N, C-alpha and C positions, 0 to 999 in steps of 0.2 A: 504493500499500500504506499502510496506517496503522500506524506504530510507537507502542509504548508504552514508557515507562521500565521497566528490568528490574533487578532487584537480582542481583548476581554475587558470589561469594566469591573473592578474590584466591588463586591457587594458590601464592604466595610466603609471604605474610604472614597470610592467612586472614582479612582484613578484608573487609567487605562494602562493595561500591561500586556506584554506579549507572550502568547503561550506558544512556544518555539516547536518547530518540526521536531526537533532531537527530544523535547519534553513530551510531545505527542507520542513519539515512538517509544519512550520510556513507559508513559501511562499504559499503552497498549500491551507491551511486554509484561507488565505486572498484572494485567487482567483489570486495571481501572476502567469504568465505563463512562464516568463523569468527568467533565473538565474542571479545572479549579475555579472557584468562586472568588477566592481572594488572591490578591497581588502577594508577592513573596514576602514584602515586608509586613503585611497584616498577617499572613501565615505564620510568620516567625513570632510575631507579637501574641497570637492566640496561643501557640505552643508554649512560649515562656510563661504566660500567664498561669499554666499549670491545671487549668480547669477548662472543660468543655461545656458549651452551653447546653448540649444534649447529654452529657454524663455526669450532670450534678449528682450530689450523693443522694441515694435513694434509700428510703426506709421502708421496709416490708413488713 
């Protein structure tokens, strides 16, 4: 499959970032089906916060 760079807007900061052809190939090799929603800076910030919006502490 041939990949081409794509411009995507970050869902957090609204900045436009490039989802490169090599990143797309990497995602495909790993079996990821969704494109990134956040720019690299916001992804790093979210990871560094140590908590995920979806994986907040659950009490059963």
